[in-house]
DSSP file (Angstrom, degrees, kcal/mol; ACC not computed):
  #  RESIDUE AA STRUCTURE BP1 BP2  ACC     N-H-->O    O-->H-N    N-H-->O    O-->H-N    TCO  KAPPA ALPHA  PHI   PSI    X-CA   Y-CA   Z-CA
    1    1 A M              0   0    0      0, 0.0     2,-0.4     0, 0.0     0, 0.0   0.000 360.0 360.0 360.0 131.0   -3.9  -24.3    4.3
    2    2 A E        -     0   0    0      2,-0.0     2,-0.4     0, 0.0     0, 0.0  -0.905 360.0-158.7-111.8 135.2   -0.7  -22.6    5.6
    3    3 A L        -     0   0    0     -2,-0.4     2,-0.4     2,-0.0     0, 0.0  -0.901   3.7-158.6-108.6 143.0    0.2  -19.0    4.9
    4    4 A T        -     0   0    0     -2,-0.4     2,-0.6     7,-0.0    -2,-0.0  -0.980   7.3-150.4-122.7 131.3    3.7  -17.7    5.1
    5    5 A V        -     0   0    0     -2,-0.4     3,-0.2     1,-0.2     6,-0.1  -0.909   7.7-158.8-100.2 121.4    4.6  -14.0    5.6
    6    6 A G  S    S-     0   0    0     -2,-0.6     2,-0.3     1,-0.3    -1,-0.2   0.872  73.7  -1.9 -70.5 -39.9    8.0  -13.4    4.0
    7    7 A A  S    S+     0   0    0      3,-0.2    -1,-0.3     0, 0.0     3,-0.3  -0.960 114.2  20.4-153.2 133.7    8.9  -10.2    5.9
    8    8 A G  S    S-     0   0    0     -2,-0.3    -3,-0.1    -3,-0.2     5,-0.1  -0.544  87.0 -81.1 101.2-170.5    6.8   -8.3    8.5
    9    9 A T  S    S+     0   0    0     -2,-0.2     2,-0.3     3,-0.1    -1,-0.1   0.278  99.5  46.3-119.9   9.3    4.0   -9.3   10.6
   10   10 A S        -     0   0    0     -3,-0.3    -3,-0.2     2,-0.1     6,-0.1  -0.983  68.4-128.9-149.9 154.8    1.0   -9.0    8.3
   11   11 A L  S    S+     0   0    0     -2,-0.3     2,-0.6    -6,-0.1     3,-0.1   0.551  88.7  93.2 -79.1  -8.2   -0.1   -9.9    4.8
   12   12 A S     >  -     0   0    0      1,-0.2     4,-2.5     2,-0.0     5,-0.2  -0.771  64.8-157.3 -88.1 119.8   -1.1   -6.3    4.4
   13   13 A M  H  > S+     0   0    0     -2,-0.6     4,-2.5     1,-0.2    -1,-0.2   0.860  96.0  54.6 -63.2 -33.3    1.6   -4.2    2.8
   14   14 A L  H  > S+     0   0    0      2,-0.2     4,-2.2     1,-0.2    -1,-0.2   0.919 108.9  47.0 -68.8 -40.2    0.0   -1.1    4.4
   15   15 A A  H  > S+     0   0    0      2,-0.2     4,-2.1     1,-0.2    -2,-0.2   0.932 114.0  48.0 -62.0 -45.9    0.2   -2.6    7.9
   16   16 A T  H  X S+     0   0    0     -4,-2.5     4,-2.4     1,-0.2    -2,-0.2   0.894 110.0  52.3 -63.0 -39.5    3.8   -3.7    7.3
   17   17 A L  H  X S+     0   0    0     -4,-2.5     4,-2.6     2,-0.2    -1,-0.2   0.922 107.1  52.8 -62.4 -42.7    4.6   -0.2    6.0
   18   18 A S  H  X S+     0   0    0     -4,-2.2     4,-1.9     1,-0.2    -1,-0.2   0.915 110.9  46.6 -57.5 -44.3    3.2    1.3    9.2
   19   19 A E  H  X S+     0   0    0     -4,-2.1     4,-2.3     2,-0.2    -1,-0.2   0.887 110.3  52.9 -68.3 -36.5    5.3   -0.9   11.3
   20   20 A A  H  X S+     0   0    0     -4,-2.4     4,-2.8     2,-0.2     5,-0.2   0.919 107.1  53.0 -63.5 -41.1    8.4   -0.1    9.2
   21   21 A Y  H  X S+     0   0    0     -4,-2.6     4,-2.5     1,-0.2    -1,-0.2   0.934 109.9  48.0 -58.3 -46.1    7.8    3.6    9.7
   22   22 A K  H  X S+     0   0    0     -4,-1.9     4,-2.0     2,-0.2    -1,-0.2   0.915 112.8  47.8 -64.1 -42.7    7.7    3.1   13.5
   23   23 A V  H  X S+     0   0    0     -4,-2.3     4,-1.3     2,-0.2    -1,-0.2   0.917 111.9  49.9 -62.5 -44.6   10.9    1.0   13.5
   24   24 A Q  H  <>S+     0   0    0     -4,-2.8     5,-3.0     1,-0.2     3,-0.2   0.904 109.1  52.3 -62.2 -41.1   12.7    3.5   11.4
   25   25 A Q  H ><5S+     0   0    0     -4,-2.5     3,-1.7     1,-0.2    -1,-0.2   0.917 107.3  52.0 -60.6 -42.6   11.6    6.4   13.7
   26   26 A L  H 3<5S+     0   0    0     -4,-2.0    -1,-0.2     1,-0.3    -2,-0.2   0.789 109.8  49.9 -63.1 -28.0   12.9    4.5   16.7
   27   27 A Q  T 3<5S-     0   0    0     -4,-1.3    -1,-0.3    -3,-0.2    -2,-0.2   0.313 116.3-116.6 -93.3   7.4   16.3    4.2   14.9
   28   28 A K  T < 5S+     0   0    0     -3,-1.7    -3,-0.2     1,-0.1    -2,-0.1   0.848  83.3 119.0  59.9  35.1   16.3    7.9   14.1
   29   29 A N      < -     0   0    0     -5,-3.0    -1,-0.1    -6,-0.1    -2,-0.1  -0.711  57.9-148.5-129.7  79.6   16.1    7.1   10.4
   30   30 A P        -     0   0    0      0, 0.0     2,-0.5     0, 0.0    -8,-0.1  -0.071   2.8-149.9 -57.2 145.0   12.8    8.7    9.2
   31   31 A L        -     0   0    0    -10,-0.2     2,-0.1     4,-0.0    -6,-0.1  -0.973  12.8-143.4-116.4 116.2   10.8    7.0    6.4
   32   32 A S     >  -     0   0    0     -2,-0.5     4,-2.7     1,-0.1     5,-0.2  -0.363  21.5-116.3 -73.8 158.5    8.9    9.4    4.2
   33   33 A A  H  > S+     0   0    0      2,-0.2     4,-2.5     1,-0.2     5,-0.2   0.889 116.4  51.3 -61.2 -39.8    5.5    8.4    2.8
   34   34 A H  H  > S+     0   0    0      2,-0.2     4,-2.2     1,-0.2    -1,-0.2   0.934 112.2  45.7 -63.8 -43.5    6.8    8.6   -0.7
   35   35 A Q  H  > S+     0   0    0      2,-0.2     4,-2.4     1,-0.2    -2,-0.2   0.922 112.6  51.8 -64.2 -43.9    9.8    6.4    0.1
   36   36 A G  H  X S+     0   0    0     -4,-2.7     4,-1.5     1,-0.2    -2,-0.2   0.926 111.5  45.4 -61.0 -46.2    7.6    3.9    2.0
   37   37 A L  H  < S+     0   0    0     -4,-2.5     4,-0.4     1,-0.2    -1,-0.2   0.859 111.0  54.3 -69.4 -32.9    5.1    3.6   -0.9
   38   38 A Y  H ><>S+     0   0    0     -4,-2.2     5,-3.3    -5,-0.2     3,-1.2   0.917 105.4  54.1 -59.1 -42.5    8.0    3.2   -3.3
   39   39 A Q  H 3<5S+     0   0    0     -4,-2.4     5,-0.4     1,-0.3    -2,-0.2   0.829 109.3  46.4 -63.7 -32.0    9.3    0.4   -1.2
   40   40 A I  T 3<5S+     0   0    0     -4,-1.5    -1,-0.3     3,-0.2    -2,-0.2   0.394 125.1  29.1 -90.9   3.5    6.0   -1.6   -1.3
   41   41 A T  T <>5S+     0   0    0     -3,-1.2     4,-2.1    -4,-0.4     3,-0.4   0.352 135.3   3.7-121.2-101.3    5.6   -1.1   -5.1
   42   42 A L  H  >5S+     0   0    0     13,-0.5     4,-2.5     1,-0.2     5,-0.2   0.842 127.3  60.8 -63.1 -32.5    8.6   -0.7   -7.5
   43   43 A G  H  ><S+     0   0    0     -5,-3.3     4,-2.1     2,-0.2    -1,-0.2   0.908 107.0  44.6 -60.2 -42.6   11.1   -1.2   -4.6
   44   44 A N  H  > S+     0   0    0     -6,-0.5     4,-1.5    -3,-0.4    -2,-0.2   0.914 111.8  52.7 -66.1 -42.3    9.7   -4.7   -4.0
   45   45 A A  H  <>S+     0   0    0     -4,-2.1     5,-3.5     1,-0.2     6,-0.7   0.886 110.3  48.7 -58.8 -41.1    9.7   -5.5   -7.6
   46   46 A Q  H ><5S+     0   0    0     -4,-2.5     3,-1.5     4,-0.2    -1,-0.2   0.912 108.1  53.3 -65.7 -43.0   13.4   -4.4   -7.9
   47   47 A S  H 3<5S+     0   0    0     -4,-2.1    -1,-0.2     1,-0.3    -2,-0.2   0.790 112.4  44.9 -66.7 -24.4   14.4   -6.5   -4.9
   48   48 A L  T 3<5S-     0   0    0     -4,-1.5    -1,-0.3    -5,-0.1    -2,-0.2   0.358 113.8-119.4 -94.1   4.4   12.7   -9.5   -6.6
   49   49 A L  T < 5S+     0   0    0     -3,-1.5    -3,-0.2    -4,-0.2    -2,-0.1   0.846  86.5 112.1  55.6  40.1   14.3   -8.7  -10.0
   50   50 A L    >>< +     0   0    0     -5,-3.5     4,-2.7    -6,-0.2     3,-2.4   0.196  30.4 112.0-117.3  12.9   10.8   -8.3  -11.5
   51   51 A D  T 34 S+     0   0    0     -6,-0.7    -5,-0.1     1,-0.3    -1,-0.1   0.639  71.1  63.4 -68.5 -10.7   10.9   -4.6  -12.1
   52   52 A D  T 34 S+     0   0    0     -7,-0.2    -1,-0.3    -3,-0.1     3,-0.1   0.622 117.9  27.2 -81.2 -10.3   10.9   -5.2  -15.8
   53   53 A K  T <4 S+     0   0    0     -3,-2.4     9,-2.5     1,-0.3     2,-0.3   0.673 128.4  12.1-118.1 -31.8    7.4   -6.8  -15.4
   54   54 A I  S  < S+     0   0    0     -4,-2.7    -1,-0.3     7,-0.2     3,-0.1  -0.860  77.5  80.6-141.5 171.0    5.7   -5.2  -12.4
   55   55 A G  S    S+     0   0    0      9,-0.3   -13,-0.5    -2,-0.3     2,-0.3   0.150  93.6  22.8 116.5 -17.8    6.1   -2.4   -9.9
   56   56 A N  S    S-     0   0    0      6,-0.2     8,-0.2   -15,-0.1    -1,-0.2  -0.919  83.4 -94.0-161.0-174.9    4.6    0.6  -11.7
   57   57 A F        +     0   0    0     -2,-0.3     3,-0.1    -3,-0.1     6,-0.0   0.015  66.3 139.4-103.8  27.1    2.3    1.6  -14.6
   58   58 A M    >   -     0   0    0      1,-0.1     3,-1.3     2,-0.1    -2,-0.1  -0.351  64.7 -83.2 -67.5 152.2    4.9    1.9  -17.4
   59   59 A P  T 3  S+     0   0    0      0, 0.0    -1,-0.1     0, 0.0     3,-0.1  -0.199 112.3  21.7 -55.1 146.6    3.9    0.6  -20.8
   60   60 A N  T 3  S+     0   0    0      1,-0.3     2,-0.3    -3,-0.1    -2,-0.1   0.529  93.0 124.2  73.1  11.6    4.3   -3.2  -21.4
   61   61 A K  S <  S-     0   0    0     -3,-1.3    -1,-0.3     1,-0.1    -7,-0.2  -0.679  70.4 -96.3 -96.5 155.6    4.3   -4.1  -17.8
   62   62 A E        -     0   0    0     -9,-2.5     2,-1.4    -2,-0.3    -7,-0.2  -0.348  36.2-116.9 -65.6 149.7    1.8   -6.6  -16.3
   63   63 A A        +     0   0    0     -9,-0.1    46,-2.7    -3,-0.0     2,-0.6  -0.665  55.7 146.8 -94.8  84.3   -1.3   -5.1  -14.8
   64   64 A D        +     0   0    0     -2,-1.4    -9,-0.3    43,-0.2     2,-0.3  -0.969  26.0 123.9-116.5 113.2   -1.0   -6.0  -11.1
   65   65 A F  E     -A  106   0A   0     41,-2.5    41,-3.3    -2,-0.6     2,-0.4  -0.990  48.6-129.9-161.1 165.4   -2.4   -3.4   -8.8
   66   66 A V  E     -A  105   0A   0     -2,-0.3     2,-0.6    39,-0.2    39,-0.2  -0.931  18.8-134.9-118.8 148.3   -4.9   -2.5   -6.2
   67   67 A V  E     -A  104   0A   0     37,-2.8    36,-2.9    -2,-0.4    37,-1.2  -0.915  26.9-156.7-101.5 126.3   -7.4    0.4   -6.2
   68   68 A I  E     -A  102   0A   0     -2,-0.6     2,-0.8    34,-0.2    34,-0.2  -0.873  13.6-144.7-111.2 137.2   -7.4    2.1   -2.8
   69   69 A N    >   -     0   0    0     32,-2.9     3,-1.8    -2,-0.4     4,-0.1  -0.878   8.9-156.2 -94.9 108.6  -10.2    4.2   -1.3
   70   70 A M  T 3  S+     0   0    0     -2,-0.8    10,-0.2     1,-0.3    -1,-0.1   0.573  96.4  43.2 -67.5  -6.8   -8.4    7.0    0.6
   71   71 A G  T 3  S+     0   0    0     30,-0.1    -1,-0.3     1,-0.1     6,-0.2  -0.166  73.8 138.6-124.5  40.0  -11.5    7.3    2.8
   72   72 A G    <   +     0   0    0     -3,-1.8     2,-0.3     4,-0.1    -2,-0.1   0.635  68.7  35.4 -64.2 -20.2  -12.1    3.6    3.2
   73   73 A T  S  > S-     0   0    0     -4,-0.1     4,-2.8    -3,-0.1     5,-0.2  -0.928  86.7-115.4-129.6 159.0  -12.9    3.9    6.9
   74   74 A E  H  > S+     0   0    0     -2,-0.3     4,-2.2     1,-0.2     5,-0.2   0.912 117.5  46.8 -59.4 -42.8  -14.8    6.7    8.7
   75   75 A L  H  > S+     0   0    0      2,-0.2     4,-2.6     1,-0.2    -1,-0.2   0.917 112.6  49.0 -67.3 -43.0  -11.7    7.6   10.7
   76   76 A L  H  > S+     0   0    0      2,-0.2     4,-2.5     1,-0.2    -2,-0.2   0.926 112.0  48.9 -60.7 -46.0   -9.5    7.6    7.7
   77   77 A E  H  X S+     0   0    0     -4,-2.8     4,-1.0    -6,-0.2    -2,-0.2   0.901 111.6  49.4 -60.6 -42.1  -12.0    9.8    5.8
   78   78 A R  H  < S+     0   0    0     -4,-2.2     3,-0.5    -5,-0.2     4,-0.3   0.910 112.5  47.3 -66.2 -43.0  -12.3   12.2    8.6
   79   79 A R  H >< S+     0   0    0     -4,-2.6     3,-1.6     1,-0.2    -2,-0.2   0.866 105.2  60.3 -66.6 -36.8   -8.4   12.5    8.9
   80   80 A M  H >< S+     0   0    0     -4,-2.5     3,-1.6     1,-0.3    -1,-0.2   0.795  91.7  67.7 -62.5 -27.9   -8.0   13.0    5.2
   81   81 A T  T 3< S+     0   0    0     -4,-1.0    -1,-0.3    -3,-0.5    -2,-0.2   0.684  98.6  53.1 -67.4 -14.3  -10.1   16.1    5.3
   82   82 A H  T <  S+     0   0    0     -3,-1.6    -1,-0.3    -4,-0.3     2,-0.2   0.323  85.2 107.1-101.0   8.3   -7.3   17.8    7.3
   83   83 A T    <   -     0   0    0     -3,-1.6     3,-0.1     1,-0.1    -3,-0.0  -0.565  44.3-172.3 -87.3 152.4   -4.5   17.0    4.9
   84   84 A K        +     0   0    0     -2,-0.2     2,-0.3     1,-0.1    -1,-0.1   0.399  65.3  30.4-122.4  -2.7   -3.0   19.8    2.8
   85   85 A S  S  > S-     0   0    0      1,-0.1     4,-2.1     0, 0.0    -1,-0.1  -0.968  78.3-108.8-152.0 165.7   -0.7   17.9    0.5
   86   86 A L  H  > S+     0   0    0     -2,-0.3     4,-2.9     2,-0.2     5,-0.2   0.902 118.8  57.5 -63.5 -40.8   -0.2   14.5   -1.3
   87   87 A E  H  > S+     0   0    0      1,-0.2     4,-2.2     2,-0.2    -1,-0.2   0.915 107.6  46.6 -55.1 -45.7    2.6   13.8    1.1
   88   88 A E  H  > S+     0   0    0      2,-0.2     4,-2.6     1,-0.2    -1,-0.2   0.910 111.8  51.0 -66.2 -41.8    0.3   14.2    4.1
   89   89 A Q  H  X S+     0   0    0     -4,-2.1     4,-2.6     1,-0.2    -2,-0.2   0.931 111.7  47.2 -60.9 -46.0   -2.4   12.0    2.4
   90   90 A L  H  X S+     0   0    0     -4,-2.9     4,-2.8     2,-0.2    -1,-0.2   0.875 110.8  52.4 -65.4 -36.1    0.1    9.3    1.7
   91   91 A F  H  X S+     0   0    0     -4,-2.2     4,-2.2    -5,-0.2     5,-0.2   0.935 109.2  49.1 -62.5 -46.1    1.4    9.5    5.3
   92   92 A V  H  X S+     0   0    0     -4,-2.6     4,-3.1     2,-0.2     5,-0.4   0.928 113.1  47.1 -57.9 -45.9   -2.2    9.2    6.6
   93   93 A L  H  X S+     0   0    0     -4,-2.6     4,-2.6     1,-0.2    -2,-0.2   0.939 111.0  53.0 -61.0 -44.5   -2.8    6.1    4.4
   94   94 A M  H  < S+     0   0    0     -4,-2.8    -1,-0.2     1,-0.2    -2,-0.2   0.856 118.5  34.7 -59.9 -36.8    0.6    4.7    5.5
   95   95 A M  H  < S+     0   0    0     -4,-2.2    -1,-0.2    -5,-0.1    -2,-0.2   0.814 133.2  24.3 -88.4 -32.9   -0.3    5.0    9.2
   96   96 A M  H  < S+     0   0    0     -4,-3.1    -3,-0.2    -5,-0.2    -2,-0.2   0.532  92.2 108.5-114.0  -6.8   -4.0    4.3    9.1
   97   97 A G     <  +     0   0    0     -4,-2.6     2,-0.2    -5,-0.4   -79,-0.1  -0.414  35.3 150.8 -74.6 146.9   -4.6    2.2    6.0
   98   98 A D    >   -     0   0    0     -2,-0.1     3,-2.1   -84,-0.1     4,-0.3  -0.806  64.3 -57.2-153.2-165.1   -5.5   -1.5    6.2
   99   99 A D  G >  S+     0   0    0      1,-0.3     3,-1.2    -2,-0.2    -2,-0.1   0.730 122.3  70.6 -59.1 -22.8   -7.4   -4.1    4.2
  100  100 A R  G 3  S+     0   0    0      1,-0.2    -1,-0.3   -32,-0.0    -3,-0.1   0.661  90.8  59.1 -71.3 -13.4  -10.6   -2.0    4.4
  101  101 A V  G <  S+     0   0    0     -3,-2.1   -32,-2.9   -33,-0.1     2,-0.8   0.561  80.2 102.7 -88.8  -8.6   -9.2    0.6    2.0
  102  102 A I  E <   +A   68   0A   0     -3,-1.2   -34,-0.2    -4,-0.3     3,-0.1  -0.655  39.4 169.1 -79.6 110.8   -8.8   -2.0   -0.8
  103  103 A E  E     +     0   0A   0    -36,-2.9    12,-3.0    -2,-0.8     2,-0.3   0.796  65.5   1.5 -87.7 -33.5  -11.6   -1.6   -3.3
  104  104 A Q  E     -AB  67 114A   0    -37,-1.2   -37,-2.8    10,-0.2     2,-0.4  -0.990  55.1-153.8-157.8 145.7  -10.3   -3.8   -6.0
  105  105 A T  E     -AB  66 113A   0      8,-2.2     7,-2.8    -2,-0.3     8,-1.5  -0.996  11.6-170.0-125.0 126.7   -7.4   -6.1   -6.8
  106  106 A V  E     -AB  65 111A   0    -41,-3.3   -41,-2.5    -2,-0.4     2,-0.5  -0.969   2.1-173.9-116.3 128.0   -6.2   -6.7  -10.4
  107  107 A I  E >  S- B   0 110A   0      3,-2.6     3,-2.2    -2,-0.5   -43,-0.2  -0.987  74.3 -13.0-124.4 125.4   -3.7   -9.4  -11.2
  108  108 A A  T 3  S-     0   0    0     -2,-0.5   -44,-0.2     1,-0.3    -1,-0.1   0.857 129.7 -55.8  50.5  38.2   -2.3   -9.9  -14.7
  109  109 A G  T 3  S+     0   0    0    -46,-2.7     2,-0.5     1,-0.2    -1,-0.3   0.472 115.5 114.9  80.0   0.9   -5.0   -7.6  -15.9
  110  110 A V  E <  S-B  107   0A   0     -3,-2.2    -3,-2.6   -47,-0.2     2,-0.4  -0.914  71.6-119.6-110.5 129.1   -7.8   -9.7  -14.4
  111  111 A N  E     +B  106   0A   0     -2,-0.5    -5,-0.2    -5,-0.2     3,-0.1  -0.513  36.9 169.5 -65.4 117.9  -10.1   -8.5  -11.6
  112  112 A R  E     +     0   0A   0     -7,-2.8     2,-0.3    -2,-0.4    -6,-0.2   0.604  64.6  18.8-104.3 -19.0   -9.5  -10.9   -8.7
  113  113 A Y  E     +B  105   0A   0     -8,-1.5    -8,-2.2     2,-0.0     2,-0.3  -0.979  54.4 176.3-153.0 139.4  -11.3   -9.0   -6.0
  114  114 A K  E     -B  104   0A   0     -2,-0.3   -10,-0.2   -10,-0.2   -11,-0.1  -0.935  35.4-118.2-143.9 123.0  -13.9   -6.2   -5.9
  115  115 A K        -     0   0    0    -12,-3.0     2,-0.2    -2,-0.3   -12,-0.1  -0.310  31.8-121.3 -59.6 135.9  -15.3   -5.0   -2.6
  116  116 A S        -     0   0    0      1,-0.1     2,-0.4    -2,-0.0    -1,-0.1  -0.550  25.1-113.1 -79.6 145.8  -19.0   -5.5   -2.4
  117  117 A V        -     0   0    0     -2,-0.2     2,-0.4     2,-0.0    -1,-0.1  -0.645  30.5-161.4 -81.6 128.8  -21.2   -2.5   -1.9
  118  118 A T              0   0    0     -2,-0.4    -1,-0.0     1,-0.1     0, 0.0  -0.887 360.0 360.0-111.5 143.6  -23.0   -2.4    1.4
  119  119 A V              0   0    0     -2,-0.4    -1,-0.1     0, 0.0    -2,-0.0   0.398 360.0 360.0-114.3 360.0  -25.9   -0.2    2.0
């Protein structure tokens, strides 16, 4: 089985977003957390001409989404306790989030992945 990554270096949108932030910083073109998360949701849908079907939670759109645990790792949880705004929380998620924060994936309204509970 062969996987192809269309843009970026990872299948994780959060990892790709973190790399995009770093590149933008080097080019002196800052990327806010809100703008970054827009780009990996509705922005991607618009670029694929699918924004009438996916990209946000507006009525009559397909239910494709992930449920994210903002404290999905011990380090992320510790860092989140020091945030004071939604922008800061989204920035921490953008920089430190990875596949471990994904709790559930729903595609076309059907649960396709649910993290198993470990004790």
